[in-house]
C-alpha positions in Angstrom: 17.5 182.3 176.3 15.2 184.8 178.4 12.7 184.1 175.4 12.8 180.8 175.4 12.5 180.7 179.5 9.4 183.3 179.2 7.7 181.5 176.6 7.9 178.2 178.4 6.6 180.3 182.0 3.6 180.9 180.1 2.7 177.9 178.5 2.9 176.3 181.8 0.7 178.8 183.6 -1.8 177.8 180.6 -1.6 174.7 180.7 -2.0 174.7 184.7 -5.3 177.1 184.1 -6.6 174.8 181.5 -6.8 171.7 184.3 -10.0 173.3 186.0 -8.4 172.4 189.0 -5.4 170.3 190.7 -7.1 170.0 194.1 -9.6 167.4 195.0 -11.1 169.0 198.3 -14.8 168.7 198.9 -17.2 171.1 197.6 -20.7 171.1 199.4 -23.9 171.2 196.6 -26.3 169.9 198.2 -27.9 168.6 201.7 -30.4 165.5 199.5 -28.2 162.7 200.9 -30.7 160.3 198.6 -28.7 161.1 195.8 -26.5 158.0 194.0 -22.8 159.0 194.0 -21.1 159.2 190.7 -17.6 159.8 189.0 -17.5 161.9 186.3 -15.0 162.0 183.3 -13.3 165.1 182.5 -12.6 165.0 178.8 -9.7 167.5 178.2 -8.6 168.8 175.7 -6.5 166.7 173.1 -2.5 167.3 173.5 -2.9 168.8 177.0 -3.4 165.3 178.7 -6.1 167.2 180.5 -8.3 164.2 181.1 -9.1 163.7 184.7 -12.0 162.5 187.1 -14.2 164.1 189.6 -17.2 162.1 191.9 -20.2 162.9 194.0 -20.0 161.3 197.4 -24.1 161.2 197.5 -24.3 160.1 201.4 -22.5 163.8 202.3 -24.0 166.0 199.3 -20.3 166.5 198.4 -18.2 167.1 194.9 -14.4 166.3 194.7 -12.7 167.7 192.0 -9.8 165.9 190.0 -9.6 163.2 192.1 -6.9 160.9 190.3 -3.7 162.5 191.0 -4.7 162.5 194.5 -5.3 158.8 194.7 -2.5 157.9 192.5 0.2 161.0 192.9 3.6 158.5 191.0 1.5 158.4 187.7 3.1 160.5 185.7 0.4 161.8 183.3 -1.9 161.3 185.6 -5.6 160.2 183.3 -3.6 160.8 180.0 -5.4 162.4 176.7 -8.9 162.9 176.4 -11.0 160.8 178.4 -13.9 159.3 176.3 -16.0 156.8 177.9 -16.4 155.5 181.3 -17.7 152.6 182.3 -18.3 150.4 186.3 -17.9 146.5 185.9 -17.4 144.7 189.2 -15.1 146.1 191.7 -13.6 147.9 188.4 -13.7 151.8 187.2 -12.8 151.9 183.6 -11.8 154.5 181.5 -11.4 155.0 178.0 -9.0 157.2 177.5 -8.9 158.2 173.3 -5.6 160.1 172.6 -3.5 157.8 175.0 -4.6 154.4 173.6 -5.5 152.6 177.1 -8.1 152.4 178.6 -7.2 153.0 182.6 -8.5 150.5 185.5 -9.4 151.6 188.9 -11.0 150.4 191.6 -14.3 151.1 191.8 -14.5 152.8 195.4 -11.2 154.4 196.0 -10.2 155.2 191.6 -6.8 153.6 192.9 -5.1 152.7 189.5 -5.2 149.0 188.8 -3.9 148.4 185.6 -4.5 149.1 181.4 -5.8 148.3 178.6 -4.2 148.7 175.5 -5.8 149.5 172.8 -5.2 152.2 169.5 -8.1 154.9 169.0 -10.1 153.4 172.1 -13.5 155.1 171.7 -16.1 153.5 173.5 -16.3 150.2 176.2 -19.1 147.7 177.0 -18.5 144.3 179.3 -20.7 140.5 178.8 -19.5 137.7 180.6 -16.3 138.3 181.9 -14.8 140.4 179.4 -13.9 144.1 178.2 -15.2 145.5 174.5 -13.5 148.1 173.5 -14.0 149.8 170.0 -11.6 151.5 167.8 -10.8 154.2 165.2 -7.7 152.7 164.5 -7.1 150.2 161.5 -7.9 146.6 161.8 -4.8 144.1 160.9 -4.9 143.3 157.4 -7.6 145.8 155.8 -6.6 148.5 153.5 -10.6 150.6 153.8 -9.9 152.2 156.9 -12.3 149.9 158.4 -11.8 149.5 162.8 -12.3 147.0 165.1 -13.1 145.9 168.9 -10.7 144.3 170.9 -11.4 141.6 173.9 -10.0 141.8 176.9 -9.8 140.1 179.9 -10.7 142.3 183.1 -8.4 140.2 185.1 -5.0 140.1 182.8 -6.0 143.4 181.1 -4.9 141.4 178.0 -6.8 142.1 174.7 -7.3 138.3 173.5 -9.1 138.8 170.3 -10.2 141.3 167.6 -13.0 141.9 165.0 -12.6 144.0 162.1 -16.3 146.2 162.5 -16.9 149.5 159.7 -14.6 152.6 159.5 -14.5 154.2 163.1 -17.1 151.9 165.3 -18.3 154.6 168.3 -21.1 152.9 170.8 -22.0 149.7 170.9 -24.8 148.0 173.1 -24.8 144.2 173.7 -28.4 142.9 173.6 -28.6 139.2 174.4 -25.8 137.5 172.9 -25.6 140.0 170.1 -23.5 143.0 170.2 -24.3 146.0 167.6 -21.9 148.6 166.7 -21.9 151.8 165.2 -20.3 152.7 162.1 -19.3 156.5 161.7 -17.2 156.9 158.9 -15.8 160.2 160.2 -12.8 160.5 158.7 -14.0 159.8 155.1 -16.8 163.1 155.3 -17.9 162.8 151.4 -18.3 159.0 152.1 -20.0 158.4 156.0 -20.4 154.7 156.7 -24.0 154.2 157.6 -23.9 150.5 159.2 -24.6 148.6 162.6 -22.5 145.7 162.5 -23.9 142.8 164.2 -21.5 140.7 165.6 -22.0 137.0 167.7 -20.7 136.9 170.9 -20.6 133.8 171.0 -18.1 133.2 167.9 -17.2 136.6 168.1 -17.9 137.6 164.6 -19.7 140.0 162.3 -22.8 138.0 161.0 -24.1 140.9 159.4 -24.2 144.5 159.2 -27.9 146.7 158.9 -28.0 149.7 157.3 -29.3 152.9 159.3 -27.8 156.3 158.2 -25.3 158.1 157.9 -22.3 159.5 160.4 -23.5 157.4 163.2 -22.5 157.9 166.9 -25.2 156.4 170.4 -26.3 153.1 170.8 -29.1 152.7 173.7 -31.0 149.3 174.0 -34.4 149.8 176.0 -36.0 147.1 178.2 -38.2 146.0 175.0 -35.5 144.6 172.6 -35.3 147.8 170.6 -31.8 149.9 170.1 -31.7 154.0 169.8 -29.2 154.6 167.3 -28.1 158.1 166.6 -27.0 159.9 163.6 -25.4 163.0 163.3 -25.9 164.0 159.8 -23.9 165.3 157.6 -23.5 168.6 159.2 -24.9 170.6 155.6 -27.7 168.4 154.1 -28.7 165.1 156.1 -29.6 166.6 159.4 -29.0 164.9 162.9 -32.0 162.0 163.8 -33.2 159.0 166.0 -33.6 155.7 164.8 -35.3 152.9 166.3 -33.8 149.1 165.5 -35.6 145.9 166.8 -33.0 143.0 168.2 -35.5 140.7 167.1 -35.9 141.2 163.7 -32.7 142.7 162.9 -34.4 146.3 161.2 -35.1 149.9 161.0 -38.6 150.2 162.5 -38.9 153.6 163.2 -37.4 157.1 163.2 -37.9 160.4 165.1 -37.0 163.7 163.5 -35.1 164.7 166.3 -31.3 166.3 166.6 -29.6 163.8 169.2 -25.9 164.7 170.2 -26.6 162.4 173.6 -28.7 160.8 175.3 -29.8 158.7 178.5 -32.5 155.8 178.8 -34.2 155.6 182.1 -37.1 153.5 182.9 -39.8 154.6 179.5 -38.0 157.9 178.8 -35.1 159.0 176.8 -33.8 161.9 177.5 -32.4 163.6 174.8 -30.1 167.2 174.1 -29.0 168.2 170.7 -25.9 170.7 170.1 -26.0 170.3 166.2 -23.8 172.1 164.2 -24.2 173.7 160.5 -21.7 174.2 158.2 -24.3 176.3 156.4 -25.1 178.8 159.5 -21.8 177.7 161.4 -23.6 178.0 164.3 -25.2 175.6 166.1 -29.0 175.0 167.4 -29.2 173.3 171.0 -32.6 171.5 171.2 -33.7 169.0 174.1 -37.0 166.1 174.2 -37.7 163.3 176.0 -39.1 160.3 174.2 -41.1 157.5 175.3 -39.3 154.1 174.6 -42.3 152.4 174.6 -44.9 153.7 172.5 -41.6 155.4 170.4 -43.3 158.7 170.6 -41.9 162.1 171.6 -43.7 163.4 174.6 -41.9 166.5 175.0 -39.4 169.6 173.4 -37.6 169.9 177.0 -37.0 168.7 180.6 -35.3 171.7 181.9 -36.6 175.0 183.1 -35.4 178.2 183.1 -33.0 177.7 180.2 -28.9 178.0 181.6 -26.7 175.6 180.4 -24.4 177.3 177.0 -23.4 173.9 175.6 -24.9 170.4 176.9 -22.7 167.3 176.2 -23.1 165.0 178.8 -26.0 163.9 180.8 -27.3 160.8 183.3 -30.3 160.1 185.3 -30.0 159.7 188.7 -31.3 155.8 188.9 -33.1 156.4 193.0 -34.4 160.1 192.8 -34.5 160.4 188.6 -32.5 163.5 188.7 -31.5 165.0 185.4 -27.4 165.8 185.4 -26.1 167.5 182.2 -22.9 169.1 181.9 -22.2 172.1 180.5 -18.8 172.3 178.4 -19.3 176.0 177.3 -16.5 176.9 174.8 -14.2 174.1 175.2 -12.1 175.5 177.2 -12.2 176.5 180.4 -14.0 174.4 183.5 -17.0 172.8 182.6 -20.1 172.9 185.1 -22.3 170.4 185.7 -26.0 170.8 186.6 -28.6 168.4 188.5 -32.7 169.0 187.9 -35.0 167.2 189.5 -37.6 164.9 188.0 -39.5 168.0 187.6 -36.7 170.1 185.7 -36.0 172.5 188.8 -32.7 173.1 189.0 -31.5 171.9 192.0 -27.9 172.6 192.2 -24.6 173.3 190.1 -20.8 173.1 190.0 -17.7 174.0 188.2 -15.9 171.2 186.8 -12.7 170.1 184.8 -12.2 170.9 181.7 -14.7 169.2 178.5 -17.2 167.1 181.2 -18.3 164.1 179.3 -19.2 161.5 181.0 -20.9 160.3 184.7 -21.1 156.2 185.7 -23.5 156.4 189.0 -21.5 154.2 191.4 -24.0 151.5 192.6 
C-alpha cells in the first residue's frame, strides 16, 4: 500500500510541475502600453489535461499565467486536453480542445466559461455569417475511407447544426468570399497522405470541388489579394515541406516557394514564417525563418529575428498595431515554454515564461 501511495504522490507532483504555473499573478514584462492585448493558448501534453490560457494586458504591459482556472473555479478539469486552435468572434472567445472533443466558449473580455460545442477530434475553427465551423479528424458518418468532416455550429446555442464530409484528417481552413478551403492532411495514413484542398460552397454547405496541392497539408492563410498560402509538411523523408500559393479566382495552384513551413502569420503584405523540419533520415530538426512578400509572391528575407535564442519555435503572431512579432518556444515540449516579443526590426523587446507548449495567440480587438 505504501508503494502505491508513493507512486500516486510522485505522479501528482509531476503533473503539477508540468502545468507551468497554477497562479494568474501578473508579471510586468514591458512599459510599452501601445501593444495589443492578447490571449495565448498553451496546448499542454496529451493525456494530462494541461491546456491553459494566459493573457497579456497591453495597457499595463502585464502578463498573467493560467487565468482560466481562477476565472472558472467550478470547472473540474479546467480547459481539458490538448488545445489546438483559438479565435475570437463577436464577444466570444473560442478554444478548440482536440483531446477533449470540445470547443470551449468563453467571454471575450473575462474568459468566463459560457458553454461548449461538442465535436469529436476537433482541430481548427473559423467563422462565417454568425456560424462557427470546426474541422474534425473523426471519420464522417457513412464513410469507410477515414474521411473527416467540417461541423457547422450555432454561436448562440452552441449546437452543431450541419456537417459536411471532406478529406482525410482535415486541418486548418480559410474562408474567402462564399467559399471555404480546407487543408486535408491524411496524417493517420503515412504511406498515403492526402494532398487536396476541399472547396466548400458556404450557401449549400457542400463540397463543390477539390484542388490537388501536395502531400500532408496543414495551414491555409488568406492574403489581401485573393490568394491562399497553403503549407505542406512533406513526408519527413523524401518530400520536403513547401509553401504553395492558390488563387481563389481560379481555384488552382499558381506558385510555390521552396520554404519549409511549420507555421505562418500574415500581416499586411508580409507573411512571417517559422519552420522546424524533422527528418526521419537524420533524426534531427532544422530550424529556419523567412518573410514572404504576398503582393509579389517572393521571399524577401531568410530571417526576422536578431540574436537568435529560440530552441523550438512553434506559434507566431504579429501585433496589428505595433507590428511586433510574437514567437513561442516550446523547447523540449515537456517544461513550461517561453514567449518572445521582437520589434519589427527583429530586436528582442521582452520574454516571459508560459504554460506547456505555448501555441496560439489571439489578439483582443
